[in-house]
N, C-alpha and C positions, 0 to 999 in steps of 0.2 A: 289346469294346474294352479294350485293355490300359492305354492311357495316359489319365489324367484331366487335363483342362485346369485350370490354376491361374491365378489373377489375378496373384499374386506369383511371379516366376520362382523355380524350385527348382534348387539346384545338383545336377548329375549328374556323377559321377566316371566317367571312361572311359579306355581305353588307346588310343593312336594308334600305328600302325606307319608308319615312314618310313625307307626305305632299309635295311631289315633291322633297324633299331632300334625300340625300343618305349618310349613314355613315357606317364606318367599325367597327365591334365589334368582340370580341372573346368569344365564348361559350365553356364551358367544358362539354363534353358529353362522356358517356362510350362506345364510338364506334369510329372506324376509317375506312377509305376506304381501302379495300384490294388492295394491289399493283397490283395483276394480273387483277383485275377488272378495275383498272385505265388504265392499258395498253390496255386491250381489248376494252373498251369504246373509248379510244383515236383513236385506229386503225379504228373502225367502223365510227367514226365521220370524220376522214381523208378521208374515202372512200365515204363520202356523205350520210351516213345513218342517218335517223331521229330517235333518241333514245328517248324512254319513260322510266320513272322510275315508277314502280308499287310496292307499299309497304303497309304493315299494320303498319308501324312506323309513328310517328308524322310527319305531313306534313312539318313543318318548318325544322326539321332535314333533311328530304329527300331533300327539296329544297336547303339547304346549300350544301349537298353532291353533288346534281345534278349540281349546279353552279360550284363547284370545278372540276367536270368531263367534263364541257363544254356542259351540257344538260340544255336546257332552263327550267326555273322554271315552266312555264305553261305546261310542259310535265311530270309533276309529278302527278300520280293518287294514291288515297288512297283506298285500298280494305279492306273490312271487311265482316265477316260472322256471328258475334254473338253480343248479347247485350253488351258484354264487349268492342266492337269496337265502340259503339255509340258515345262516346265523341270525339274520333278521327275522325269519319265520319262527325260529326257536324262541326268540325273545318276545314275540308278539302275543297279545292277549287273544286275538282272533285271527289266526293265520289261515290264509286261503291260497291254495296252489291253483294256478290258472294255466291250462295247457302245458303242464310240467313234463319234464323228462321222465323216462321210466323209473330211474333211480329216485328222483324226487317224489314221484307219485307213490312209490313203495314206502318211503319215509313218511309221507303224509298219512298214508293209511295206517302205518304203525303208531303214529302219534295222535290219530283221531282228528286230524285237521280237515277243514272243508276243502273240497276239490271241485273245480269246474274244468270241464274239458269240452271243446267244441264237438268232438266225436261222440260224446255221450249226452250232451245237452244242446241239441240243435236249436238254433234261434227261430 
């Protein structure tokens, strides 16, 4: 887990792209990047590793954290397994349903999302 929940919202500086332009903004979110995770990711990146962030958290927040860690925004995947994740999956660039309910799997198939199921993808 890269993000640590905070009771008091923490300001997160990020860049937004809009119509070819880019601007800096600050969001307040009840999470911060764990220091040990920041160090670990930095060391992996320095050694040439291609890092992906996989989360059930909102895509935008994960992209902001990824950018601060030196991970490309296009390497952020959103994973979900229940109907409660549907809104997040609909907003994600790369939604993945993992061991989802029958209804969620049907929606994933209809939307062309990636699906992983232990029953069809044995380890």
